[in-house]
Structures are given as structure tokens and as C-alpha cells.
N, C-alpha and C positions, 0 to 999 in steps of 0.2 A: 857509568853503570855500576855504581858502588852499592854495597850491601851494608846497612847500618846494623851494628851488633851492640848489645848492652855490654857494659864492662864485665870482664871475666871474673869468676869467683873461684877462689882456691878452697881446698878442703879445710874445714874448720878444726881447730884443736891440735893441729900438727905444724910445727915450725918448718918453714920452707928450707930446702937444702940450697937452693939457689936464690938469687935476688927476687925472682918472681916464681910463685908456685904454679901448679898446673891450672889450666883453664877449666871451665865447666860447661858442658853442653846445656845444662839446665839454666844457665845464666844468659844464654844466647836467645835472642828473639829476632831473627832476620826478617827484613822487609825486602822482598825481591820485586823490582819493577818489571812490568811486562816485557820491555824491550830486552831485558837480560834473558828471559826465557827463550826468546827467538834467537838471540846471538849465540846462546849456548847449545843450540841444536846441532851439535857436531859430535864426533866420537869422543867419549870421555878420555881422560888422560891415559888410563891403562891401555887403551886401544889406539893411541895417537900415532904410533909408529908401526902398527901391524900392516902387513901387506899379504897378498896371496902367496908370495914366495917365502914368507916367514911362518906360514901355517905348516904344521908337521903332520901329514896324514898318517894314520895308523895303517901299515901294510895289510893287516888282517881285515880292514874295513874298506873295501873298494869304493863304497859310496862317498867316502870323504874326498878322495882324489877326483871322483866324478863331480862332486859339488864345486871344487875349485875350477874345473874346466867350464862347467855350465855358468858359473858366476862371472868368470873372466870374459866369456863370450857375451853375456848379458851387459856387462859394463861397456865393452867395446861397441855394442849396438846402440848405446846411448850417446855416443860421441858426435852424432850428426845433428840434424835439426831437431827442434822440439817436436814432439809427436803431433802437435796441432798443425805442423806444416812448415815451420821456420823457427829460427832461434829467437825471434822477436815476436811481439804481439801482432796479431793479424787484425789491423785496424778496420778493414773493409769487409770482413766476413761476419756474418751473423753469429756464427758459432763454430768453435773448433771442430775439425773432423774427428769423429769418434774412432779411437784405435780399435783394431780388430783383435780378437782373442784376448787371453789374459795379459794384463799389463803389469804383471808383477811376479815375483818368485817368493816362495814361502819355505823357509828352512825349518824343517821338523826334525827334532831329535831330542835325546835325553839331556841330562845335566852334564855340563863340562865337556861336550864333544867339540867345542870350538865354534858354535853358531855365531856368537857375537864377534869373534875374531874375523869370521868370514864376512859378516854383515858390514863391519867397519872397513874391511879390505875392499869390498864392493864400493863403498862410499869414496875411499881414497882412489880407486882405480877408475871411477867414472870421470871421463874427461869433460869437466865443467867447473866453473868457479865455485869456491866453497859457498858463496851466497846463493847459488842455484841448487844446492844440495842440502837436505836436512836429515838429521839423525837424532832420534830420541826414543825413549822408552814409551810403551803404551800409556803409562801414567802421565808422563810428561806431555804427551800429545793432548790427552784430555785436559790437563792443566792449562795448556796453551789456549785451548778453546774457551776454557773458563775465564782466562785473563783477557783475551782479545774479542771474544764473541765469535759466533759461528761464521758469519759473513766475512769478517775481517780475517779470520784464519784461512778461509778459502782464498781470499785475495792475496794473503801473504805467501801461501804455499803454492798457489795455482800456477805461478811462473817457474816453478822449480823443474829441474830435470829429473830429480830422484828424491823420494821420501823413504827413508829407512826406519822401520819401527821394530825396536828390540823388545823381547818378552811380551808378545802380544797376548794379553790376558783379558778376559771378559768377566768382570766381577758382578755386574748387575745389568739388567735389560736396558736401562737408560744409557749406559756407556756403549752398549752394542748398537743401539739405534743411532746414537751420536756419531760414532766412528764409521759405521756403515754409510751414513749419509755423507760424511766428510770425504771418505775415500772415493765414493761414487762421483762426487763433484770434482775431485782432483783428477780421477781417471778421465772424466769427460774433457778436462783441460789439458790432457796429455802428459800428466805426471806419472812417471814409472814408480812402482812400489816394490819394496822388499821388506820382509818381516821374518822374525824368528819367534818360535814358540816351542813348547814341549808337546804340543798336540796338533794333529792335522786340522786344517781349517774346518772341515765338516764335522769334527768332533769337539770343537770348542764349546764349552758350556755343559758338557756331559757331567752329571753328578752334581750340578748346581741348580739349574732351572729347567723346567720341562714345558714352559708355556709355548703354545703353538706360534705365537708372534715372535718369541725369542728365537726359536729354532728356524723360523723362516728368515729372519735377519742373518743368522749364521750362514744359511745357504747363499744368500746374497753376497756376503763377504767372500766366501770361498771361491766364488766365480771370478774374482779379480786376480786370483793367484794361481801359479803353477806350483804344486807341492814338490819339494825337493827333500827327500829323506836322507838324514845323515846318521848313520849308526855308529856306535862305539861306546867305550867306557869313559867315565869322568876323568879327563886328563889331570884334574887337580889331585886325583888320588892315584893316577897311574904312575908307578915307580917311585912314589913319594912315601915318606914315613907317615905313620898314623899321626892324627892330630894330637898336639901336646895336651896333657892333662891340665886342668885349670890350676892356677897358682893360688897362693893364699892372699887374703886381703892385704896383709902387711907387705908382701912382695910386690903386689900391683901398685900400692900406694907409693912405696919407695921408688919404683921404676918410673912412675908418673912425675914425681918431683925431680928425678934425675934426667928426664927427657925433655929437652927444650921443645916447646910447641905441643906438648901432649895435653889431653884433657883427662879429668878424673871425676867420675860420677858413680853414685851407687845405682845399681840397676833398676830397682823399683822406682826411684825418683825420676830416672831418665824415661821410663815408660810413661809415667804420669806427664812428663813434659812434652813428650811426643803427641799426646792427645790435644795439647794447646797450640801446636805448630802445624800448619797445613803441610801435607806431604810434598807439595811442590817446592817447599822451602828446605827440605831435608838436605839437599846438596849445599845450600848456603850455610846451613847449620854446621857443616863440617869444614868450611873454608879455613885454610891456613893450618889445619891440624896435622901434626906429624904422627900421632898415634892416639887411639881412644882407649882409655883404661877404665875398667868397670869392676866394681866390687859387688859382692852379694848377688851374683847372677843366680836366678832361679827360674822355674817353669813360668811361662807366660800365662796369665790368668784367664784370658778370654780371647775370642777370635778377632775382635776389633783391634785389640792391642797387638795381637800377633801379626796382623796384616800391616799395621804401621811399622812394626819392627822389620818386616820383610823389606819395605821401601828403604829404610835406613840402612839395612845390610847391602842392598843394591848400590846405594850412593857411596857407601864406604868402599865397596869392592871396586866400583868404577874409578875412584880416586886413589886406590891403592893405599888406604890408610890402615895400618896394622891395628888389630884389636887384642888387647891384653886383658884377660878376664880372670876373676876369682869367683868360685861357686860351682854350679853344676856344669858339666860339659855341654857344648852347644848342641849335641845330638839329643839332649834331654830338655830342650827349651819348649818343645811343642808336645802336647798330649797325644796319646794314641788316637783319640777321636779326631783331633785336627789332622794328623798324618794320614788318616783313612778317609778324610772328608773331601769335599769338592775343591778345596784350595791346597790339596796336598802337594801339588807340583811347586807351588810358591814356597811352601815350607821346607821342602827338600832342597830347593835352590838356595834358600837362605842358609840352611845348615852347611851346604857345601861351600858357599862363599865365606861364611864366618870361619869355617874351619881353615880355609886357605889363609885368611887374614890372621888367625891365631898362630899359624906357623910363622908368618912374617914377623909377628911380635915377639916370639920366643927369645931372640937375641937381646931384648930390652931388659931382661932380668939378669942381673949380675950373677955369674957362676960362683 
């Protein structure tokens, strides 16, 4: 399950400090086979070792401790037979027995309260083989359907004990209908569901679309989940210093040449390249990188470009790849209109995650 990448390109006009200069994201054109999309439906590296007992609840937010208890009980309840009646396929029944009541939990909360930590902990705590559990973002799930087709996706995930969906976001009515239909089919086959989002299930889509059909699909989705509210402040900002100010282009370039495995790109060029690479490949785009170095960072010009950048930020955060940048601070990437619009939750999440990665990258610059 290899990913082919075109040869790396170094920045032009500057002599390399080491034998090989930094790589370029713009020179990478990954081709991701469908089987890799399935095999990688596990918690990302950042959350590979998290567990319920490594979650640090805020004493001022009792809902956080309550969430741990509820999810631990939920995981324990998945340790028996498959909801259809046994741990194996029921060869002689016409149809699996439909489970009663909500067959999932929905973690609702703001940015950085630890929802993904808890979701990954649920995946790890569920007593089933990794091959019987799936974990992915909403975008990765829709990409899987695009790669395998709807029926094959149902067959692939239908025998699972648990499906975890991180950052449940509905960007258009087509995705809403697709995922609603998929989850309904999986619930019928006894698959338990767990999801995170910044919005309660019944509120998804507010400020984006108002079509009656769309809202009706939202209600159908919400019936599959028991909402579990998690209050609190963004832990990435809790007790931590402010995000470092951007460095100069010269500092970023020097650090890129001095850091083995780093990439170096100018921000406008990277945004153009992202338009030519499907978002399902953004994870592969970052394979093997130790840091991403960006020069000439400026405001994102339009919403389509901004949404692609959000996906890249998610993949970099999942993989714990530091981001060293020169230009405007990350909190000035998106316009006021974007931050007040229907996708504002995505943009604030991206700012939060890029800020955390900027802190991680600060030691790359020589003092």
C-alpha cells in the first residue's frame, strides 16, 4: 500500500546547507489506493496512545468527567456479541434485528475540550479487534464512499463493532443525504456509532442551508445519537503561552534547510497546489515530513481555498507536524466574513490547530 510521490523540489536560488535541501509540498502528487483509505481508518498518530485515564478533566467542568464515565460504559457495552445477535454473520436470518434506541453517542463541545481524545479513547477501549473498529473524519468517510462506492462501503463497514466519526460537518446537502443513508444502513446492521462535532445534531447545518429536505435529513441523523455535551476552554490555550509571532522569510528558509525532512513552500503556491490535489490525499501529501515551513503567508483569498486549507491543517495536526511560518499570524488567515459565516467553526478549529503547531515549530529557529 505504497504512495507514489514525484521527486522533491528544493527552493531555487539558495545553496543547500546540507546535501539535500528541503522538500516541497507543491512537488508532491500522491496517488492513494482505495485499500489504504480503509486500512488507515484508525486514530491518527497524535491520538495513538491516548486513553480515558490520560484525559485530564477540568475540575471546573463536571461534564468532562461525566463524559469519561459515559463513554467507558458505552465501550464496555460493545464487548459482547454484535448488535445483530452474535459476533459473526447470521447466515440463516433474513435481516439483522434492529437495535432499539439510539445506537450512538454524539460528543458536542467547543474547540480543544478534548473531544477527539475521548473519541480515540473510546476506539481503543472497545474490546474488539482493530479490523472491527473504524475511526475517521467526516471528510475521510465521504472520501471512502467515493473510492469504494456506497454498497461496497456498507459491506466493508457493516460487520464492524464501532464506527467513530471525528469533526462531523455537513458542508452540502449531497453529503448530508449520503452520510444519513450510510449511517442508517450501518445502524440496521448493528454497528455502534460515535461522533464529535462543535454543534448538536439537531443544529447541524444552521447558517448554511435552509432547504426543507436538508433539515429533514438532519433530524433523521440526530435520531441515531445520544448527545453528550462537553463544556470547557480550549486546552491548547489553557495555561500555555500565546502563539509565537510569525518569523521572517529568511528565518523560515534557513530553518527549513537546517531541518532534515522539512518542506519549504511559499504560501500562495501551496494554496494553488491544494486545488489540484483531492482532499482525500492531503494526509499522503504530508507523509514523512518532520516540519512544514511556509513563507509569504497571507489572508486566504476565497472560501473554497479556505476550506481546503482547513483539511490540510487537520491532517498536519493529526500527524503532529510542526508548522513554521513567515507572514501574517494564523488568526488573520480568514476574513471577518468567513469567521462570521456558516463555516466559522471549521475556520476557528483550523486557527486553533495551526496555532498549536506553530508553538511546536518555534524551537526550529536558531536562537
